[in-house]
C-alpha positions, 0 to 999 in steps of 0.5 A, a space after each residue: 068105247 071112247 078114248 083119247 089119242 095123243 101124239 107123243 113123238 115123231 120122226 121124219 125121213 126126207 128121202 126114203 132112198 136113204 135110211 140115214 135121212 132120219 131127222 129124229 134128233 133135230 125135228 121140233 115141229 111137224 105139220 101134216 097137210 090140212 084137209 080142206 074142201 074148196 067151195 064156190 059161192 052160187 047165187 041162183 037166179 031163182 033163189 033169195 039165198 046164196 049157197 056154197 058148193 063143194 068143188 074139190 079139195 084145196 092143194 096139200 102142203 106140209 111143213 116141219 121145223 128142224 133145229 140147227 143146219 142141215 146142208 144135205 136137206 138144204 140141197 134138196 130145195 129149189 129148181 136145181 132139185 127137179 124131182 119130187 122127193 118122198 117124205 115119210 113121217 112116223 108118229 107115236 100115238 098113245 091110246 090114253 085109255 089102254 096105254 098102248 103105243 100106236 104107229 101113225 105114218 104119213 107118206 108125201 111126195 112133193 118138193 121142198 118148196 121153202 127153207 126159212 132160217 130162224 134169226 140167229 141170236 147168240 146163245 140160242 139154237 138157230 133152226 129152219 122152217 121147211 115147207 113141202 109143196 107140190 104134193 102129188 101123193 099123200 097117204 095117212 095110216 093109223 095103226 097099220 090101216 090106211 086112213 087117207 090115200 090120194 094120188 094125183 096121177 091116178 086120180 084115186 082118193 080113198 078114205 078108210 080104204 074105200 075109193 071116194 071117186 071110183 064111179 067118176 074114174 070109171 066113167 072117165 076111163 082113168 086107169 090105176 088105183 083099186 
């Protein structure tokens, strides 16, 4: 049966090691990674028509915007913070047919790659735009079910819990994953 799912609210934890790292009071925007394939053009010598060939998935990057200043988060930026951090986003998704609230959850491991302050204007709230770069792990769950899972180090890529590259990983003798 058809329905519409709309996100109504979101929260972000910047560093899961600290339960007080919730950004629910300052989070104004959240952009999960774009899932986009990478393509290479191919012009065969024996064909008049060029084709695109899928060769992988483009790097993942996420962003968010917080109202005001966050000195603890700013300290996570740059080369001084050499370790990747875990970022966990939660969303309240509303099933418009049934009215039920559904949990969406995204887990990313990456680096705080950019912290861009808004222009200060007296009488307006200044905020910061942040970018999560060097993402090496990404999970997306909808209503408690794994939708996407990718891990750089195990080379595992799952969609709806099903490995998309188990055959490749087995042939290459890459351990880990399911």
